[in-house]
C-alpha positions as CSV (number, residue, x, y, z in Angstrom):
1,M,122.5,114.5,96.8
2,S,123.0,116.9,99.7
3,D,125.9,116.6,101.9
4,H,122.7,115.5,105.2
5,V,121.8,112.8,103.0
6,L,125.7,111.8,102.9
7,E,126.0,112.0,105.9
8,I,123.0,110.3,106.7
9,L,123.8,107.5,105.1
10,E,127.3,107.0,106.8
11,H,124.6,104.7,109.3
12,L,124.2,102.0,106.6
13,P,126.3,99.1,106.6
14,A,128.4,98.5,103.7
15,S,127.4,95.7,102.9
16,M,124.2,96.8,101.7
17,Q,126.0,98.4,98.7
18,A,128.5,95.8,98.0
19,G,126.2,93.3,96.8
20,L,124.5,95.4,94.6
21,T,125.8,94.8,91.6
22,L,125.6,91.0,91.7
23,L,121.4,91.8,91.3
24,P,119.6,90.1,88.2
25,S,118.2,92.7,85.7
26,S,115.4,90.5,84.9
27,K,113.7,89.7,88.4
28,P,111.8,90.6,91.1
29,I,114.2,91.3,94.2
30,V,114.2,91.1,98.2
31,L,115.4,92.9,99.9
32,F,115.1,91.1,103.7
33,T,116.0,93.3,106.3
34,R,116.2,94.1,109.9
35,H,115.2,97.2,110.9
36,S,116.9,100.6,111.3
37,I,118.2,102.1,113.8
38,R,116.5,102.1,117.5
39,V,116.9,103.1,121.0
40,L,119.5,101.3,123.0
41,V,117.9,98.4,124.8
42,D,117.0,98.0,128.3
43,E,119.7,97.8,131.4
44,Q,119.6,93.9,130.6
45,G,120.4,94.0,127.4
46,F,117.0,92.4,125.8
47,A,115.6,95.0,123.5
48,G,111.5,94.8,124.0
49,Y,109.1,95.0,122.0
50,K,108.0,98.8,122.2
51,L,111.7,99.8,121.6
52,P,111.4,102.9,118.7
53,L,113.6,104.0,116.0
54,T,115.5,106.9,116.7
55,E,115.5,109.9,114.7
56,Q,118.8,109.4,113.0
57,G,117.1,105.6,112.0
58,R,114.5,107.1,110.7
59,Q,116.0,109.1,108.9
60,L,118.4,106.4,107.5
61,A,115.1,104.1,106.9
62,S,114.3,107.3,104.3
63,A,116.9,108.1,102.8
64,W,118.5,104.6,101.9
65,G,115.0,103.6,100.7
66,D,115.3,106.8,98.5
67,Y,119.2,106.2,97.7
68,L,118.4,102.2,96.8
69,K,116.2,103.3,93.8
70,Q,118.9,105.6,92.4
71,L,120.8,102.9,92.7
72,T,119.4,100.7,91.1
73,G,116.6,101.5,89.3
74,R,114.1,99.4,91.0
75,E,111.0,100.5,93.0
76,F,109.5,98.9,96.0
77,R,106.3,97.3,94.6
78,A,105.2,94.8,97.8
79,C,106.0,95.4,101.3
80,L,106.3,92.6,104.8
81,S,107.0,93.4,107.6
82,S,107.1,92.2,111.3
83,P,103.9,93.9,113.0
84,I,106.5,95.5,115.8
85,H,106.7,99.1,115.3
86,R,109.9,99.9,114.4
87,C,109.9,97.4,112.0
88,V,106.3,98.6,110.0
89,D,108.0,102.3,110.6
90,T,111.0,101.0,108.9
91,A,109.1,99.8,106.3
92,L,106.8,102.9,105.7
93,L,109.8,105.2,105.4
94,M,111.5,103.3,103.1
95,L,108.8,102.7,101.1
96,E,108.3,106.8,101.2
97,G,112.0,107.3,100.3
98,C,111.3,105.2,97.3
99,H,108.5,107.0,95.9
100,E,109.7,110.4,96.6
101,N,107.2,110.9,99.8
102,K,104.7,110.4,97.4
103,Q,101.5,109.6,99.9
104,L,101.3,105.2,100.1
105,N,97.6,105.5,98.9
106,E,98.7,106.8,95.5
107,N,101.1,104.0,94.6
108,Q,99.2,101.2,95.9
109,I,101.2,99.8,98.0
110,E,100.9,98.1,101.8
111,V,102.2,97.3,104.3
112,V,101.6,93.8,104.9
113,K,101.8,92.8,108.7
114,D,103.2,89.1,108.6
115,A,103.5,86.9,112.1
116,L,106.2,84.9,110.2
117,L,108.6,88.3,111.1
118,V,108.5,88.1,113.9
119,E,108.6,85.7,117.7
120,P,106.6,84.3,118.0
121,G,106.1,83.1,114.6
122,S,109.0,82.3,112.5
123,F,110.6,79.7,114.7
124,V,109.3,79.9,118.2
125,Q,106.0,78.3,118.6
126,D,105.7,79.0,122.6
127,G,106.5,81.7,123.5
128,A,105.7,81.3,127.3
129,V,107.5,77.7,127.3
130,L,110.3,79.1,126.0
131,R,111.1,83.2,127.2
132,P,112.7,82.2,130.1
133,L,115.3,79.8,128.5
134,F,115.7,82.8,126.3
135,M,116.3,85.2,128.9
136,Q,118.9,82.8,130.8
137,Y,121.2,82.1,127.9
138,G,120.9,85.6,125.9
139,A,120.1,86.1,121.8
140,L,123.4,84.6,120.7
141,E,123.1,81.6,123.3
142,F,119.7,80.4,123.1
143,I,119.9,80.6,119.2
144,N,123.3,78.0,118.9
145,Y,121.6,76.1,121.7
146,F,118.5,75.5,119.4
147,L,120.1,75.8,116.0
148,G,119.8,72.9,114.1
149,K,117.9,70.9,116.4
150,Q,113.8,69.4,117.1
151,I,113.3,71.6,120.6
152,A,109.5,71.3,121.9
153,G,108.3,74.7,121.7
154,M,110.1,75.5,118.7
155,K,110.0,74.7,115.2
156,H,112.1,72.5,113.3
157,P,115.0,75.7,112.0
158,V,114.5,74.3,108.4
159,Q,110.9,74.5,108.5
160,G,111.0,78.3,109.7
161,V,113.1,79.3,106.5
162,L,110.8,77.1,104.6
163,D,107.9,79.1,105.9
164,I,109.9,82.3,105.0
165,L,110.8,81.5,101.8
166,G,107.5,80.5,101.0
167,L,106.4,84.2,102.4
168,L,108.8,85.3,100.6
169,Y,108.0,83.9,97.1
170,K,104.0,84.7,97.5
171,H,104.0,88.0,97.4
172,L,106.9,88.9,95.1
173,P,106.0,91.7,92.8
174,E,105.3,91.0,89.1
175,Q,107.2,93.4,87.4
176,D,111.0,92.0,87.2
177,N,112.7,95.4,87.5
178,S,110.9,95.9,91.2
179,M,111.4,94.5,95.2
180,L,109.7,93.8,97.4
181,L,111.0,95.1,100.7
182,A,110.4,92.3,104.0
183,V,111.5,94.5,107.3
184,S,111.8,91.8,110.5
185,H,114.2,91.1,113.5
186,D,118.2,90.4,114.0
187,T,117.4,87.4,115.8
188,I,115.2,85.5,112.7
189,L,117.5,87.2,110.3
190,A,120.2,85.2,111.8
191,V,118.7,82.0,112.1
192,F,117.5,82.3,108.4
193,L,121.0,82.5,106.9
194,A,122.5,80.3,109.4
195,V,120.4,77.7,108.0
196,M,120.8,79.3,104.8
197,H,124.0,78.7,104.9
198,D,124.2,75.1,106.0
199,E,126.2,76.2,109.4
200,T,125.3,74.9,113.3
201,T,126.9,78.1,115.1
202,V,125.9,81.5,115.0
203,S,129.1,84.0,116.3
204,I,128.4,87.9,116.5
205,E,130.2,88.6,113.3
206,D,127.5,87.2,112.1
207,W,125.1,89.0,113.2
208,P,123.4,91.7,111.3
209,D,123.8,95.1,112.3
210,M,120.4,97.6,112.2
211,M,119.2,98.4,108.6
212,E,121.2,95.3,107.1
213,G,120.2,92.6,105.1
214,A,120.2,90.6,101.6
215,Y,118.9,90.7,98.5
216,L,117.2,87.5,97.2
217,W,115.6,86.4,93.9
218,F,114.0,82.6,92.3
219,E,114.1,80.3,89.5
220,D,111.4,78.4,88.5
221,N,113.1,76.0,86.8
222,G,110.7,75.7,84.4
223,F,108.0,74.6,86.7
224,N,106.6,77.9,86.4
225,G,105.1,79.3,89.0
226,N,106.2,75.9,91.7
227,F,107.9,77.2,94.6
228,E,109.2,74.0,95.8
229,E,110.8,73.3,92.4
230,S,112.2,77.2,92.1
231,T,115.8,78.2,93.0
232,V,117.0,80.8,95.5
233,H,120.0,83.1,94.8
234,W,120.4,85.1,97.7
235,V,123.3,87.8,98.8
236,W,124.9,88.5,102.1
237,R,127.3,90.8,103.0
238,G,128.6,91.2,99.2
239,V,128.3,87.2,98.5
240,E,126.1,85.6,96.1
241,R,124.5,81.8,96.9
242,S,122.0,79.8,95.7
243,R,120.2,76.3,96.5
244,L,117.1,74.2,95.6
245,V,114.4,75.0,98.0
246,S,113.8,71.3,97.7
247,S,117.1,70.8,98.9
248,F,115.9,71.8,102.8
249,T,114.9,68.9,104.7
250,V,113.6,68.6,108.1
């Protein structure tokens, strides 16, 4: 690996390599990640959906896709993304890096854009009602105000997590030694992980960095493809946890 690539990978959150030894060898894995490095937010501090990846971010996404394959021996065999350009670009660049910059159609991998990986969609149902409150509170306070509550204009947070888990389960590749890539946003990952951990608040230390994500996999517990009866395992910042999908109650 060249010095230039190693320099690029220095911008990868350290947590992304910390959990790799915890992954099973006989299960397809999900990498549920925030997009790569984007341009700075506007003067109000809010990241609009039009903000693109920086050149550094583009290089990091490609290098991480390649390096992840080298570290694990796994290739991405399926891909989901928020429809927002910086997420789609992250997905495409990671796929290209993983597959040695071959044309994606040679590998028959489609970047499936899904509304559950953006807002409104995953947790917010009525953006027109909630957007002014989001702008008033800011992302962190907004999440902590609504987390764990049933609020008009939002799904219950647990239902949003179940919807995302179901989406990931549905798109798991069939090959054991393979990965599903799912690219989303910081707010979605922050709420997702808080609910997974049974936390009712999120701190700034919990906030997912750009190009940081969780690894997940499922066990069917003898029910042969029944999502509701499966166990979900996940690794976040080098710590493995698990719980029955049926333990999530709205």
